[in-house]
Each structure stands twice: as structure tokens, then as C-alpha cells.
SERO-4910 file (N, C-alpha, C, O; in steps of 0.05 Angstrom, whole numbers):
BEGIN
 pado doro    nc1    nc2    nc3   cac1   cac2   cac3    cc1    cc2    cc3    oc1    oc2    oc3
  Met    A   -181    649   -352   -190    636   -376   -202    609   -370   -189    593   -357
  Lys    A   -226    604   -379   -239    579   -373   -250    567   -398   -274    570   -404
  Pro    A   -233    553   -414   -243    541   -439   -262    518   -433   -259    505   -413
  Phe    A   -281    514   -451   -300    492   -448   -291    469   -466   -286    473   -490
  Leu    A   -289    445   -454   -284    421   -470   -309    412   -483   -331    418   -473
  Pro    A   -308    399   -506   -332    391   -521   -348    370   -505   -337    355   -489
  Leu    A   -374    371   -510   -392    352   -497   -386    324   -508   -382    319   -532
  Leu    A   -384    305   -489   -377    277   -496   -402    260   -495   -421    265   -481
  Ser    A   -402    239   -511   -423    219   -510   -417    199   -489   -397    201   -474
  Leu    A   -434    179   -486   -431    159   -465   -407    141   -471   -396    128   -452
  Ala    A   -399    138   -496   -376    122   -502   -351    134   -491   -349    159   -490
  Ser    A   -332    118   -482   -308    129   -470   -291    143   -490   -291    135   -514
  Ala    A   -278    165   -482   -262    182   -500   -238    191   -485   -238    194   -461
  Ala    A   -217    196   -500   -192    206   -489   -186    233   -500   -189    238   -524
  Gln    A   -177    252   -483   -170    278   -492   -142    285   -481   -137    280   -457
  Ala    A   -125    297   -497    -99    305   -488    -95    334   -496   -101    341   -519
  Leu    A    -85    350   -478    -80    378   -484    -57    389   -468    -51    379   -446
  Tyr    A    -45    410   -478    -24    425   -464    -35    452   -457    -51    464   -472
  Phe    A    -27    463   -434    -34    490   -427    -13    501   -408      3    485   -396
  Tyr    A    -13    527   -404      7    540   -388     -8    554   -365    -30    565   -368
  Val    A      5    554   -341     -6    566   -317     16    584   -305     39    576   -303
  Asp    A      8    607   -296     28    625   -285     32    620   -255     49    633   -243
  Gly    A     16    602   -243     20    596   -215      4    613   -196      3    607   -172
  Ala    A     -7    635   -206    -22    653   -189    -52    648   -190    -66    649   -170
  Asn    A    -62    641   -214    -91    636   -218    -95    607   -226    -79    596   -241
  Pro    A   -117    595   -217   -122    567   -225   -130    566   -255   -141    585   -266
  Lys    A   -124    543   -267   -133    538   -294   -156    518   -292   -153    496   -282
  Cys    A   -180    526   -302   -204    510   -299   -215    502   -325   -213    517   -345
  Phe    A   -228    479   -326   -242    469   -349   -270    460   -340   -273    449   -318
  Phe    A   -289    465   -357   -316    456   -351   -323    432   -369   -319    433   -393
  Glu    A   -334    412   -357   -341    387   -372   -370    379   -364   -375    375   -340
  Glu    A   -387    377   -383   -414    367   -378   -413    337   -380   -407    325   -401
  Leu    A   -420    324   -358   -418    295   -356   -445    282   -351   -461    293   -335
  Pro    A   -451    260   -364   -475    245   -357   -472    232   -329   -450    230   -319
  Lys    A   -493    222   -318   -493    209   -293   -478    183   -294   -478    169   -315
  Asp    A   -464    176   -273   -448    151   -270   -426    149   -291   -419    128   -301
  Thr    A   -414    172   -298   -391    173   -316   -366    174   -301   -363    190   -282
  Leu    A   -347    157   -307   -321    156   -294   -301    173   -310   -300    171   -334
  Val    A   -286    190   -296   -265    206   -308   -238    199   -295   -235    199   -271
  Val    A   -219    193   -312   -192    187   -303   -174    207   -316   -173    208   -341
  Gly    A   -159    221   -300   -140    241   -311   -111    236   -304   -105    230   -281
  His    A    -94    238   -324    -65    236   -320    -53    263   -327    -59    274   -348
  Tyr    A    -36    274   -309    -25    300   -314      5    299   -309     15    282   -295
  Ser    A     19    318   -321     47    323   -316     53    352   -319     41    366   -336
  Ala    A     71    363   -303     77    391   -303    107    395   -306    123    380   -295
  Glu    A    115    415   -322    143    421   -327    148    451   -323    130    467   -327
  Glu    A    172    457   -315    181    485   -312    205    490   -329    222    472   -333
  His    A    207    514   -340    228    520   -359    255    524   -344    256    538   -324
  Asp    A    275    510   -354    302    512   -342    320    528   -361    325    519   -383
  Asp    A    328    552   -353    344    569   -370    371    558   -376    383    565   -397
  Arg    A    381    541   -359    409    530   -363    410    512   -387    430    512   -402
  Val    A    388    497   -392    388    479   -415    368    489   -436    365    476   -457
  Asn    A    354    511   -429    334    522   -447    313    501   -455    308    497   -479
  Ala    A    301    488   -435    282    467   -441    263    465   -417    269    473   -394
  Trp    A    239    454   -423    220    448   -402    226    422   -388    231    402   -402
  Gln    A    227    422   -361    235    398   -347    218    395   -322    208    414   -310
  Gln    A    214    369   -314    201    364   -288    222    364   -266    245    358   -270
  His    A    213    371   -242    231    369   -219    214    366   -194    189    370   -195
  Ser    A    226    358   -172    212    351   -148    199    375   -134    183    371   -116
  Gly    A    207    399   -142    196    423   -129    169    431   -139    157    449   -127
  Ile    A    159    418   -159    132    425   -170    111    408   -156    114    384   -152
  Ser    A     89    422   -148     66    408   -137     41    419   -151     40    442   -158
  Ile    A     21    402   -153     -4    409   -167    -27    404   -148    -30    382   -137
  Tyr    A    -44    424   -144    -69    421   -129    -92    418   -149    -95    434   -167
  Ile    A   -108    397   -146   -129    390   -164   -156    391   -149   -158    380   -127
  Ser    A   -175    404   -160   -202    405   -148   -223    401   -170   -219    409   -193
  Val    A   -244    387   -163   -267    383   -181   -292    390   -166   -298    380   -144
  Asp    A   -308    409   -178   -332    419   -165   -356    412   -183   -354    414   -208
  Glu    A   -378    406   -170   -403    402   -184   -417    429   -187   -428    439   -167
  Val    A   -416    441   -211   -427    468   -215   -457    468   -209   -468    487   -198
  Phe    A   -471    447   -217   -500    446   -215   -509    443   -186   -532    447   -180
  Asp    A   -490    436   -168   -497    432   -140   -482    452   -122   -470    444   -103
  Asn    A   -484    477   -130   -472    499   -114   -442    494   -110   -432    498    -88
  Asp    A   -429    485   -131   -400    481   -131   -391    462   -108   -372    466    -94
  His    A   -407    441   -105   -400    420    -86   -374    406    -94   -372    396   -117
  Arg    A   -354    406    -77   -328    396    -84   -327    365    -80   -333    356    -58
  Ile    A   -320    351   -101   -318    321    -99   -289    311   -101   -284    288    -94
  Val    A   -271    328   -109   -243    321   -110   -226    344    -99   -230    367   -107
  Ser    A   -208    338    -81   -190    358    -70   -164    343    -63   -163    330    -42
  Gln    A   -144    345    -80   -120    331    -75    -95    346    -85    -97    362   -103
  Arg    A    -73    341    -72    -48    354    -80    -28    331    -87    -25    312    -72
  Gly    A    -15    335   -110      3    315   -120     30    327   -128     34    351   -127
  Ser    A     47    310   -138     73    318   -147     71    329   -176     50    335   -185
  Ser    A     94    331   -189     94    342   -216     80    324   -236     74    334   -258
  Ser    A     75    299   -230     59    282   -247     43    262   -230     52    255   -208
  Gly    A     20    255   -240      3    237   -224    -23    232   -238    -26    235   -262
  Arg    A    -42    223   -222    -68    214   -233    -90    222   -213    -86    223   -189
  Phe    A   -114    228   -223   -137    232   -207   -161    219   -220   -162    217   -245
  Thr    A   -181    211   -204   -205    199   -215   -229    209   -199   -227    216   -176
  Phe    A   -252    210   -213   -277    215   -199   -300    205   -216   -296    200   -240
  Thr    A   -323    202   -204   -347    193   -218   -369    214   -215   -374    224   -194
  Ala    A   -381    220   -238   -404    239   -237   -428    225   -227   -440    208   -240
  His    A   -436    232   -202   -459    219   -190   -486    230   -201   -506    216   -200
  Glu    A   -485    254   -212   -508    265   -225   -500    279   -251   -476    286   -254
  Ser    A   -518    282   -270   -512    295   -295   -509    325   -291   -524    337   -275
  Gly    A   -491    337   -305   -487    366   -303   -459    374   -308   -441    358   -313
  Asp    A   -454    401   -306   -427    412   -310   -409    406   -286   -418    409   -263
  His    A   -385    399   -291   -364    395   -271   -340    413   -277   -331    414   -300
  Lys    A   -330    427   -257   -308    445   -261   -282    432   -250   -281    425   -227
  Ile    A   -263    428   -268   -238    415   -261   -216    437   -261   -211    449   -282
  Cys    A   -204    441   -238   -184    463   -236   -157    452   -227   -155    432   -212
  Phe    A   -136    466   -237   -108    459   -230    -94    484   -220    -95    505   -233
  Val    A    -81    481   -197    -65    504   -186    -37    493   -180    -33    480   -160
  Pro    A    -18    499   -198     10    490   -194     25    509   -176     18    533   -173
  Ser    A     45    499   -163     64    515   -147     92    503   -150     95    479   -155
  Ser    A    112    520   -146    139    511   -150    157    524   -129    153    548   -122
  Thr    A    176    509   -118    195    520    -99    220    530   -112    238    540    -98
  Ser    A    222    529   -138    247    537   -151    249    567   -154    271    578   -156
  Gly    A    226    581   -153    227    610   -156    228    620   -185    230    644   -189
  Arg    A    227    602   -204    228    610   -232    201    616   -244    200    630   -264
  Ser    A    179    606   -233    153    609   -245    144    638   -246    135    647   -267
  Ser    A    147    652   -224    139    680   -224    155    697   -243    144    715   -256
  Trp    A    181    691   -245    199    706   -263    191    701   -292    190    719   -309
  Leu    A    185    675   -298    178    668   -325    150    679   -333    147    688   -355
  Ser    A    131    679   -314    105    689   -320    105    719   -326     88    728   -340
  Ala    A    125    733   -314    126    762   -319    136    767   -347    130    789   -358
  Arg    A    151    749   -359    162    753   -386    146    739   -407    147    747   -431
  Ser    A    131    718   -400    118    702   -420     88    703   -415     79    698   -393
  Pro    A     71    708   -436     42    707   -432     32    679   -427      9    677   -418
  Asn    A     47    659   -433     38    632   -429     37    623   -400     22    606   -392
  Gly    A     53    635   -383     54    628   -355     80    612   -349     95    606   -367
  Gly    A     84    605   -323    109    594   -315    109    563   -314    131    552   -312
  Ile    A     86    550   -315     85    521   -313     71    510   -338     49    519   -346
  Lys    A     84    491   -351     72    478   -374     60    451   -365     75    434   -354
  Met    A     35    447   -371     22    423   -362     11    407   -385      1    418   -405
  Arg    A     12    381   -383     -1    363   -401    -23    348   -386    -18    338   -364
  Leu    A    -46    346   -398    -69    334   -386    -81    314   -405    -88    320   -428
  Asp    A    -83    289   -396    -97    268   -411   -122    259   -396   -119    249   -373
  Leu    A   -145    262   -408   -170    255   -395   -182    231   -410   -184    232   -434
  Val    A   -190    212   -395   -205    189   -406   -233    190   -393   -235    188   -368
  Ile    A   -253    195   -409   -280    199   -399   -299    179   -412   -299    175   -436
  Gly    A   -315    165   -396   -333    146   -407   -347    130   -385   -345    137   -362
  Glu    A   -361    110   -393   -374     93   -374   -354     77   -358   -332     71   -367
  Thr    A   -362     71   -334   -343     56   -316   -335     30   -328   -311     23   -327
  Gly    A   -353     16   -340   -346    -10   -352   -327     -8   -375   -310    -25   -378
  Ser    A   -330     14   -391   -313     17   -414   -284     22   -406   -265     11   -417
  Ile    A   -280     39   -386   -253     45   -376   -241     22   -362   -217     16   -365
  Glu    A   -258      7   -347   -247    -16   -333   -239    -38   -352   -219    -52   -347
  Ser    A   -253    -40   -374   -246    -61   -394   -220    -54   -407   -205    -72   -415
  Ser    A   -213    -28   -410   -188    -21   -422   -164    -28   -405   -142    -31   -414
  Asp    A   -169    -30   -378   -148    -38   -360   -150    -67   -352   -138    -75   -331
  Lys    A   -164    -83   -367   -169   -111   -360   -143   -127   -358   -139   -142   -339
  Asp    A   -124   -122   -377    -99   -137   -376    -83   -130   -351    -72   -148   -339
  Lys    A    -83   -104   -344    -68    -96   -320    -81   -109   -295    -67   -118   -278
  Leu    A   -107   -108   -295   -121   -120   -272   -116   -150   -270   -112   -161   -248
  Gln    A   -116   -164   -293   -110   -192   -293    -82   -198   -283    -77   -217   -269
  Asp    A    -63   -181   -292    -35   -185   -283    -33   -181   -253    -19   -196   -239
  Ile    A    -46   -160   -243    -46   -155   -214    -59   -178   -199    -49   -187   -178
  Ala    A    -82   -188   -210    -96   -210   -197    -78   -235   -197    -77   -250   -177
  Ser    A    -63   -239   -219    -45   -262   -220    -23   -260   -199    -16   -279   -186
  Arg    A    -12   -236   -196      9   -232   -176     -2   -236   -148     11   -247   -131
  Val    A    -27   -226   -144    -39   -230   -117    -43   -259   -111    -38   -268    -89
  Lys    A    -52   -275   -132    -55   -304   -128    -28   -317   -122    -27   -334   -104
  Asp    A     -7   -309   -136     19   -320   -130     28   -314   -101     39   -331    -87
  Leu    A     23   -289    -93     30   -281    -66     14   -297    -45     25   -306    -25
  Asn    A    -12   -301    -51    -28   -317    -33    -18   -346    -31    -18   -358    -10
  Ala    A    -10   -357    -55      0   -384    -55     26   -386    -38     30   -405    -23
  Arg    A     43   -366    -42     68   -366    -26     62   -364      4     75   -377     20
  Leu    A     43   -346     11     36   -343     39     24   -369     50     30   -377     73
  Asn    A      8   -383     34     -2   -409     43     20   -429     47     19   -444     67
  Asp    A     40   -429     29     62   -447     32     78   -441     58     86   -459     73
  Ile    A     81   -415     63     96   -406     87     80   -415    112     91   -424    132
  Arg    A     53   -411    111     37   -419    134     38   -449    139     41   -458    162
  Arg    A     37   -465    117     39   -494    120     66   -502    132     68   -519    149
  Glu    A     87   -488    123    114   -494    133    116   -487    163    128   -501    179
  Gln    A    103   -464    170    103   -456    198     88   -476    215     96   -483    237
  Val    A     65   -485    205     49   -505    220     65   -530    224     65   -542    245
  Phe    A     78   -539    202     94   -563    203    117   -560    224    122   -579    239
  Gln    A    130   -537    224    152   -533    243    141   -532    271    154   -543    290
  Arg    A    118   -520    275    106   -520    302     99   -548    311    102   -555    335
  Glu    A     88   -564    293     82   -591    300    107   -607    307    107   -622    326
  Arg    A    128   -604    292    153   -617    298    164   -608    325    174   -624    341
  Glu    A    163   -582    331    172   -572    356    155   -583    379    165   -590    400
  Ala    A    128   -585    374    111   -596    395    118   -626    400    119   -634    423
  Asp    A    122   -641    379    130   -669    382    156   -672    397    159   -689    415
  Phe    A    176   -655    389    202   -656    403    199   -649    432    212   -661    449
  Arg    A    183   -629    437    178   -621    465    165   -643    481    173   -648    504
  Asp    A    145   -656    469    132   -678    483    151   -701    488    152   -713    510
  Gln    A    168   -708    468    188   -729    472    208   -721    494    215   -738    510
  Ser    A    216   -696    494    236   -687    514    223   -689    542    236   -698    561
  Glu    A    198   -680    545    185   -681    571    181   -710    580    184   -717    603
  Ala    A    174   -728    560    170   -756    568    197   -768    576    198   -784    596
  Thr    A    219   -762    562    245   -772    569    253   -762    597    264   -777    613
  Asn    A    249   -736    602    256   -725    628    240   -739    650    250   -744    672
  Ser    A    214   -744    644    198   -758    665    208   -786    671    210   -794    694
  Arg    A    215   -801    650    226   -828    654    253   -826    669    257   -843    687
  Val    A    270   -807    663    295   -805    677    291   -799    706    304   -811    724
  Ile    A    272   -780    711    266   -774    739    255   -798    755    263   -803    777
  Arg    A    237   -812    742    226   -836    755    248   -857    761    249   -869    782
  Trp    A    266   -861    741    287   -880    745    306   -871    767    316   -888    782
  Ile    A    312   -846    769    329   -835    791    316   -840    818    329   -848    837
  Ile    A    290   -835    819    275   -839    845    276   -869    852    280   -875    876
  Ile    A    272   -886    832    273   -915    838    301   -923    848    303   -938    867
  Gln    A    321   -913    835    349   -919    843    354   -909    872    366   -923    888
  Leu    A    345   -885    878    349   -875    905    334   -892    925    344   -897    947
  Val    A    310   -901    919    295   -918    937    310   -945    942    313   -954    964
  Ile    A    320   -956    919    335   -982    922    360   -978    938    367   -994    956
  Ile    A    375   -956    932    399   -951    948    393   -946    977    407   -956    995
  Gly    A    370   -932    983    363   -928   1011    356   -954   1025    365   -958   1048
  Ile    A    341   -971   1012    334   -997   1023    359  -1014   1028    362  -1027   1049
  Thr    A    377  -1013   1008    402  -1029   1011    419  -1019   1035    429  -1035   1050
  Cys    A    421   -993   1037    436   -982   1060    424   -989   1086    438   -996   1105
  Ala    A    397   -987   1088    384   -994   1113    388  -1024   1119    393  -1030   1143
  Trp    A    386  -1041   1099    391  -1070   1104    419  -1075   1114    423  -1091   1132
  Gln    A    439  -1062   1101    466  -1066   1109    471  -1056   1137    485  -1069   1153
  Leu    A    460  -1033   1144    463  -1023   1171    451  -1042   1192    462  -1046   1214
  Ser    A    427  -1052   1185    414  -1071   1204    431  -1096   1207    433  -1107   1229
  His    A    442  -1106   1185    458  -1130   1186    483  -1126   1202    491  -1143   1219
  Leu    A    497  -1103   1198    521  -1097   1213    514  -1094   1243    530  -1102   1260
  Arg    A    492  -1082   1250    484  -1078   1278    480  -1106   1291    489  -1111   1314
  Ser    A    467  -1123   1277    462  -1150   1288    489  -1164   1292    493  -1179   1311
  Phe    A    507  -1161   1273    533  -1174   1274    549  -1164   1298    560  -1181   1313
  Phe    A    549  -1138   1303    564  -1127   1326    552  -1136   1352    566  -1142   1372
  Ile    A    526  -1138   1353    513  -1147   1378    520  -1175   1384    526  -1182   1407
  Lys    A    520  -1193   1365    528  -1221   1369    557  -1223   1377    564  -1241   1393
  Gln    A    574  -1207   1366    603  -1209   1373    608  -1201   1402    625  -1213   1415
  Lys    A    593  -1182   1412    596  -1174   1440    586  -1196   1459    597  -1200   1481
  Leu    A    565  -1209   1451    555  -1230   1468    573  -1254   1470    575  -1267   1491
  Thr    A    587  -1260   1450    605  -1283   1450    631  -1276   1462    649  -1292   1464
***
């Protein structure tokens, strides 16, 4: 079954719908889009849980999403696999029909059993599409973008503070190292001077003692 969504104007529009998939065949929608139109889709998938008699999400559900340009020999522009809920985006580079398909799968083993008993299929999906000009959709997310930009600026300011602190610490370490090297050099020079003085003193004393002993023998 391939229902056709209504033709949209250039103004951005949102569409929300529910549908059921049995997990064996893809569920496809055809959308005629003008050139340079941005499409943002949010989806979620649920599987029926007999224990609580309700539709529920779980980690075993995965959704494969594909978008083909029908007018261009089904050229595929989107091919992604996601979890039970997520988001996909694409831009219509040329005007024409686009085929949006969903193929769910589940590791629970309940989908095939449910599809055999229910004509609706084993996976219940919700799809929200926002279709319109790029600028219109981006303007709707302006607050979020500004919040993200503000956080990025705060992070950059903190990084700059950390860099300045690191530079300051490196400069202090360099100054301390230079002072330590200068102190060591002065100590070494002073030790050498002391050794020279001690050597000269010892030599003078030995010479004096030698002269003294020589004079004592002569007398």
C-alpha cells in the first residue's frame, strides 16, 4: 500500500500520522516536493506487549529509512537505520516525486505473530513530517540554535580561561626553572672559588712548612 500525501506549498507544513507495518514489506509514501525544500521527519515505533495489552517501545526495534528520487530513476538520497525513535532529514535538490519508505524490524519475535492475527501489522509507527523552505524550518529552531550557540560561547570562554591559566602556570614554571638554574650556577661557581682558595692555602702552608724544616736542619 502506497498512500499519497497531499501536495504541499512552499510554506512550511507539519504532518503527523499513524500507520502499521507487518515487518515484511516496506511502508512507502510519495511526496511531490519543490526544489530546495527541506524535509525533517521524526518517527517512533511501538510493538504490542500482550502482558500489559499495550503498545510499547523497546530497544529491540530498529527502523530502516530510505528516500528515493522517483523522477531520477529512484536515485537514493537517504539510507539510514535507527532505533525505535529518531529523526531524518533531506533536501529536495530538484522538483519531483520523492518516495519515503520505512522498514521496521524487531528482535522480540512478536511482530510476525501479531501480523498473522491483525490486518494492521506488527509495528505501530508515528511519523511527524515538517516540510518547507530551509529558512522557514531553521527559523522555527532559532531559539534552540541560539541556546546551543550560547553554550558553545560559554565553553569557548572556559577553554580560553583554561588556556590562559595553563600559559600562566608554564610561565611560572619557566621562571622557577630559570631561578633554580641561576642559583645552581652561582653555587657551583662559589664551590669552585672555595676549592681554588683552599688549594692555594694548602700550597702556601706546605711551602712555608718546607722552608721551616729546611732552616731547622741547617741550624
